[in-house]
N, C-alpha and C positions, 0 to 999 in steps of 0.2 A: 396269439394270445394277446389280448388287449391290456388287461391289468392283472397284476399278481400281488397278493398280500402274503408276506412271509413273516415268520418270527425267527429270532436268533436266540441262541443260548448263551452267547458271550459276544462282547464287542470291545475291541482294543483299537486305539487310533492307528497303530502301526500294523496290527494283524488283521484288521477289518472285522467283518461279521463271521463268526465261527460256530461250528458244531463239533460234537464229539465223534461223529460217525463219518467215515469216508463215503459210504453210500449216500448218506443224507446230504453231504456236501456236493456230491456229483449231481444229485437230483435238483437241489436248490440252485446250483450254478446253471443248469440247463434251463430252469424256469426263468432266472434272471436274464439270461441271454435272449430268450424268446419273447419276453414280455415287452410291450411298448411302454408300460409304466409300472414301476416297482414301488410298492408300499411296504415299508419295513416297520414292524412293531418292536419297540425296544423300551424296556423299563430300566430305571437307573441301577437296579441291583446287578444288571448284566455288564455294566460299563466297567472297564478296567480288568476284565477277566479274558482269558485267552484259552481256547480249546484247540485241538490239533489241526482241524481242517477248515480253511477259509473258503467261503462260498461267494462273498461279495465285499466290495469296498464302498465307502460312503459315496463316492462318485457314481456308483451304479444305482443309487437309490434316488427316486424322484420325490417321495413323500416319507418323512419319518414321523411315526406316531409314538409319542412318549407318555410318561406318567406325570409330567409336570416338574420333574426333578432332574432333568437333563441339563448339563452344564452349558454355559454360553459358548464355550469353545466348540463343543460338538454341534450345537445348534447352528453356529456360523459355518460349519462344514457342509451342512445339509442344504439342499435347494429349497425345501419347504418342510416346516415342522408343524404338527398338529398336537 
């Protein structure tokens, strides 16, 4: 898999990118593992929330696509922000 674009339902700096479903997390983990480039879509309303199942951390993401309201702290953690 060359490039994968994913969405998350929650992001917390300590918990990473999370979803509410264990099956969803397993699927997204597999996609992240196989992709050569991971693009994560994240809007600011998801930041600071945490759901039960983590599927990725910021270091797993190559490009972060946001809504223009993402904090400098999170931007600095990402390799590339759009």
